[in-house]
N, C-alpha and C positions, 0 to 999 in steps of 0.2 A: 550365175555370175553370183560370188559369198553373196550375203543381207549385209556384211557390210562396207562394200564395194559401190561405187558407184562411176560409169563410163564419162567422157567426155559425149557420147550421143544421147545422155541425159538431160534432156531439153527444161520437165515439171520437176524440180524439188521441195516437196511441205518442208519448208525452215519450223515450226511449228511442234514437226514428227520425224527429227530424224533418225538414220537408223541407228538401233541398239550396237554400244561402245562395247561387244565382248569380246575375248579370244577365241582363236578358230573351233578350238577344242567345243566349247560354249556353245558356240553359235550353230553347230552342226548337230551339236543337242536341241539347242531351241528352235531349230528348224525341223526334225523328225516328230517334236510331237508339235508343232502348230501345222506339219500334213497331215498328220492323224488324227488331229484334234476336227482338221477340213473334214476329213473320208466321214469321221462322226456323223458329223453335224450334215452333210449330205446324204448317209442314212438315215437321221431321221426324218428328215421335210421328206423321204419317199415311201419310210414306213409312216409317216403322218399320214400322206395321202391317201397309199392306200388303206389305211386305217376308216376314213373318213367314208370309202368305197362299201368297206365292209359296215358299218353307220348305218349306212346307206341301206342295205339289203336289209336289215335287222327290222329298223323302221318303218319301212313297207310293212312286211309278212305282219308287226305286232300291228300297227294301223288298219290294215287288212282285217283282224281275230277283233280287234275293238270297235270297229265300224259295221262291225255284221252282227256280234253276236252278244254285245255291252250293251248294258242300259242303266239309267243314272240311278240304281239300285245296285245292283251288280260288279260296278265297276272299281276296282282296289285303285288302292294307290302305287302298286307296284306289283310286279309277279317275277317268281324266280324260273329262269332256263340256265339248260345245262349243254357245255359244246360236246364236241366226239369224245373225249377224251374224260365228259366228268366234272370240268370244269365250270362252276357257278357261278353266277351273273344276280344280277338284281334289274328288272328293267324296270323304272320308277318312272310314273306317268305324274305330271308336276302339272299343277294351277300357277302357269304362268307364262302371260301370254307382253310380250317387250308391247308397250306401246310407242304407237309410231308417227310422228310429228308431220302436221302437216304441213305444208307447203301452197298456199293459194296465193294465187297471185293473177291480176289482171290488167292488159292490157285495153289503153286506150280506145273505148267507144267496143267494146266487147265485156261481156259476163265472168266473173271470175272464174278459176278456171284451177281446180289439184296437180301439183306437178311434183309430188310422191307415188315413186311406180311404185310401192307397194300397196299403198294404202286404191291407186289406180286396180292395181294387179285384182286386188280384194273386193272392190267395187265390181268387177267382170265377172267373177268367181258366181257373188250374187246377182249376176247381168242386173244390173242399176244403173239408173239412170240420173246426171245431176243435179240438183237444187242450183235457183240462182245464185243462190251465194254460194255457189264450189264444193258445197258439201256433199254426201251422200244420204238417200236415208237409206239408212240399216236397218235390216230387221229387226224388232223386240229381242232383248236377250240374248242379241249379237255384242253389236262394236257400237260404241258413244260417243261424239264429243266428249271433252271437257275442258275447261278453259283454266290457265293455271295462276290467273285473276287471285289473289287469294285476300278474303276479307275477315276481320278479328269479330266474331259474333259479340264478345262485349263489349265492341266499340259502337259494332252497328246491326241492330236485330236483322234478323235471318231476312222478314219481311223486307227488309228494303232494299235487301241487295242487289237485286234486278237492276231500280235504279242510281244504287250509288255506283255502279259498274257504268251504268253507260252515262252517269257523272264526271267520272274517271277519264273512262273514256273521249269521251269531250276537249275535257281541262287539257287533254294528250294534243288534240286533235290543235286546241287552240294554241297551244307552245311551240307544235311540231314549225322542224326545219331542215327544209330538204326532204330526206326521207328519214332523219334523226328524229325520234318521237320520246319525249321524258320520260311515258307510261309502256315499260314492257308488257309484253301480253303473246303466249306463246297458247294455240291449240296442242291438242295429241288427237288420236281415236287407240282408244280402250278397249279392252274387250267389255262385258259385263261382267258384274260379279257369281254370275250366274252359267257363262257359256261354256266351262269346263265342261259338266256336265248336260247341259244345255243343247252342245250340240251334238250330242248323241242319237237328238232325234233329226237333223238335216241328214240330207240324203248320204250314202257311202263315196258317191264321186265327189260332194263339194268338199268333203269332210280331206279325202288325197287329196285336193286341192292344197286347201287348208295347213294342211299340215307341213306345206314346204315351204308356208311363209311367215308360220306361226310351230313348229318340233316343239313335238311337250313330251319326246322321249329322252332322256337318261339311261346310258349301259355301267352299269357300277362293278365291277370286281366284287366279290364276296371274299373279307382277308379270313383267312386263316382263324381270327382270334374272334370272328363273329359265327360261327359256325358251329 
């Protein structure tokens, strides 16, 4: 059916988006370009999926090397590698781990439990049992909990932070209505500042699981101008 024609069988017409009123010749040209674009878009999606698969193989090979052969003194920020035809890429080892937002919930009569799947998976990697408050005792130098309540040290002395934060929490509870709390507080699980190098001391099996949650490798084509 031509783009500008509708039949009596059409039961749903979007009045906000009527068919473009163009003549038959222009309509045919538009149809050709639209179809070509859809084909290209589908090809891009397919190629993107294939690229991710190849990245996965490359990441695994690189990680196998890192956690078998490198240590905190020898690890570089990146390495060069070549394709079969001499194409050069940079394998960048990034010191970046995305924070995981805690989602600790408590049912009546039960202890608090973490519900964030990534944090639960991370605790399983380290074979940890939860604390009574729903957190996990992650080994020193790996991961730690960070609250986002910020206190201005020019107005509240650092020695007073713990007491001040508790007062703020208590004030929030005092004025809490239903599930709405006027005091906003969020807890995240973040990597220790020394974790990037410290993880090299962990078992290879642990590191290979960790990189599935915190991928630390980026693959970048080397531009001609950079050679």
